[in-house]
N, C-alpha and C positions, 0 to 999 in steps of 0.2 A: 806552242802554239800559239794565235793570232784570231781573237776572239772578237769582234764587234760586230755591231750593230746595222741591218739598210735598209730603210726606207724604201719602197715606191709607190707611185700617184701617181694614179690614172685618172684625175675628173677629166670631164669635157668641160673648156674654158665657157666661159657663158653666150646662149645663145643669141641674143637680142647688141645688137651693135651701138652703142654711148654713143653721146655729140662727141663730134672730134678730140673737146681740148678734157673731155674726160674719159676715154680708152684706157690712156695708161694708168689710172687709176682706180678704175674699176678694174682691167684685172690682177693690178698688186692683189689692190682687197680681195678678188675670186684666190689666192695664191693663200695670202696669209690667214685665210676658210678652214684652206684644209692643209695646213700644215700648222695648223692648232691640232688637229686630228692626232700629228706622227711625233710631234715635239716633247707632247710626257713621256714617250722613247726612249727621251738622250738620243736618238739613232746617231751613229758615227759618221753614216754617209745617206742623203736622200739623193736617190735618183727622180726627174720629171720627164713628161713626156715629151712626143715631137712637137716640136711648132708650138707648146708650154706658150708663147705669151701674147699667141695673135686670139682673133674671133673666126667661129666657125661657119658665120651665115657672110664675112666680109663679102663682096662682088672681089673681082679680080683686081680692076682698075683700087677700088679700096682700100684692097687686101698690100698692092707696091707702096703707094702711099702712108698706107702704116710701116710698113718696114720700115722707109726713111724717120718718118718720126718719133717712131719708139725709138730709134737707137742706143743707146748704152744705160736708157734710163731701167729697163729691167731688170740686167744684169747688173747694175751696182744695187738695185733693191737686193739679189737674188744675191752678191758679196758680202753684203750688209747683215743680214742671213745666218750667210755664213762664220761672219764671226761672232753674230752677239750669241750663234747656241752649240760655238764650239765642232764644228761640225762640217764637212767634205759635202756640197751642191752640184751636181751632175745637169748642166742649163742646157737645152735644149731646144734652140731659135734661129733661124734666119738673120746672119749677119751679112751685111754690107761691105767690102774691101774697096779702096778709095777708086778705084777705075770702073764703080758703076754695077761689074758684075755681084753674084750672091753663093752665097752658099748654104745646104741646111747642117748644120755644126753641132755635134758637143761640148759644152768647155763645162772641165772640169775644173773649179773651187777649190780652195784649199780652206782649211780652220779661218788662214788669217785673209783669206778674204780674195788670196790673190790666183792667177789662174796656171793650172800644173800642167794642162795641156789640149788642148786643141783637135779636135777627130770634125771632118768632113763629108758628111755624106760620100758614097762612093761612086753609088749608083740611082742615084736622085730617076727617078719616072719622068720619062722624055716627056711630057708635060711643066715638069718641073722647071728643064732646060727652055725648053722654047715658048710661055707665059712668059714666067720667072725669070728669067737669065740668072740658076740655078745652077752652078756648075760643078761636076765632079772634081771628088777629093781625088788624090792617086795616090793613098796607101795605106797604111792603116799604119792606128797609132796605140802606145801601151806608156801605160804613168805609171811610174813608179810611188810607192806608196806605205805608207809604215805597214797594211795587211795588201801587204803585196804588188803585184803586176798587172793591172784595170786596160784591159781594151775596150773597145768601144765601136757598136754599131748601131747603124738608125732603121727603121722602118724597111723598105725595099733591099738593103743591104745583106739580108737576111738569104735572100735564093740565090746566091752568088757566089757558090762554093769555091771561086781563087781567092777572094779575099778569106775567106774558113779559114784555107788552106795555106794560107799567107798567118794569120794567125794563130792556127794550129803548131806552126811551128817556133813562132815565140813565147811559146808557153804562159802566157796569164794564168792569175790566180782569180777572176775574176773577168766577165766581161757585165759592160754594159746598155741594153737597149734601149733606147728612145723609139719610140715608135704608138703610128696610129695603125699600125696592121700591128696581128695577134703572131702572126711564121705559125701555130699548132704544131705538130710534129718540129720544125725547124726548130726551135727552142732548145729543144732534148739533144738535136742533134748538134747543136752549135757547144752547148757544152761538155759535151762524150768526146765530139772529136775534139777541141780544146785542152779537154781535161781542166775544165776549170766552173767552179759554177758562176750560173747566168744570172742578173735578175734584166726584168722587161716592166717597163712601166708602160705604158701602152694603152692610150685614152678609149676612152667610154668604152675598154675592156678591164676580162683577167690583167691583171699584176700581177706575177710571181717572180716566185726564188727558187733555182731548181741547181744539184747540186753539180761536182763532176761527173755521176756518171746517166747525168736527166732526169733523176729524181725531183718533184717535187718537192718544196723545204713547206712553202709555207704559199698564199697566196691570197689573191683579195676577193671578196664577195659582191654581188648583188645589191645588195643592201652598201658597204662602204669600198671605195672605189681605191683604197690603200694598204699593203701592209706592212709590216716590220718583222722581224728577223735575227736572231740573233745566226753569222756564221762563223767557221773558221780554218782560215787557210791555212792552215797547220796540218796537209793532208797530201799522201801522194797516193797512188792508182796501182793496183799490181790485180792482175791472175790471180787465181784459185790454183793452177795446172803449176806442180813442184813447189808450192804456196801451203799448202791447207796448216803441215805440220808445226814450220816455220810460225804462224799467224799462230796456231795454238800454242805454240812454246811463249812466243810477244804478251799477250795473254795473260797466262801462267801467272810471268813473272812482274806489269806492270800493273791487269786487272783494270780498274776504272777509270787509270791514268791515259786508256787510250782508248777508243774505240773504233767498231772492225763492222762496217755496213757493208749489206750485198742487199742490190737492190731485185735479183732472182733474173735468172733466163741472161745475163749475161757473159757468167762468170769472169767477174772480178766482183774486186773491192773496192770500198773504201779505207783507210787505215787512216786514223786521226790523230793525233797529241790532246789533250785535255787535259794536259801540268806545259809548265814553263821549265818543267826538268828535265826532258827529255823532245828531242820534235820524232817527228813524221818519218822526216829522212835517217837520224840516227836510228830510231829504232828498224826502219828497212836496212839499212848499214848493219846493225847491231847481228841481225839473227841473217843476213845475206837472204832475205824477202826480193826477189824479182821481180821490175816493176813490170806493168803494161805495154810497155814502148818500148823497152829492151825485150821483151818475152818475143813482141813481134820482131820485131828485129832480129833476135836472134832465129827464126823460123825464117826469117827473108834468107838469111844471109847462109841458113843452111839447105835450104832447098838449090838455089842457085848457084855454090859448088857440085852438090852432085847432079846440077843437071849440065853443068862446065867442064 
């Protein structure tokens, strides 16, 4: 059992542009206001939307100057929030490098305020590079945490299956998506392909948490641009073929200590351990339940042998 609470926030930063010497204090007050709505839930992880530290209505010239002015100040603000509230924070913002280039990045801050991982958007839109000198990251990034292996994607990244395929090979337990673009069905596609939970913090749009079968666990609303949910990354994804009786045997033995979620139509289910006494992996091993990817691979090997 690896239960934890995750909050995703999507309020758009203020439309008005403050005077130069008040911009940073204004953006911090903005996030103070919205963090106050989720902190009572005691989240273990807070996910922020893409470029959460900038003002949408800035001209390009104002934006580039602001990036430089901002420096590490807003990052340090969130480091302190992580320490004060004993939580992880996924902070998404433009970062400047010493050579003058920039990256559109998500930084995972730990409970102690230290940076655990930095992911640079692999696929910036063309204008990010031509107008802002935002260069692409070159690889997927995963962080090992107390609640499992965490991967990252930002906005336009969601359209590129080569990045998705690389993540799927790494078997994350949770994908964190900071964005200004929702992605629609692509969110479910990423969750299912990675066999992982997927949390999206989308500016001015729905923020949602999906399970590893692509089903929505919880979502923000038009009234409240934030969502908090408890999720459990002690799970296994298995197909129903050859496993139905074994699943019944597991449920007979463990009862409410395990859950079996069926989304319908997929032919696979999510086994989750609800007790520290046994893990989902141990349940699968005990009852010789074939995991989804093992089943698919067995079919591939079978037909390859038959055809050759």
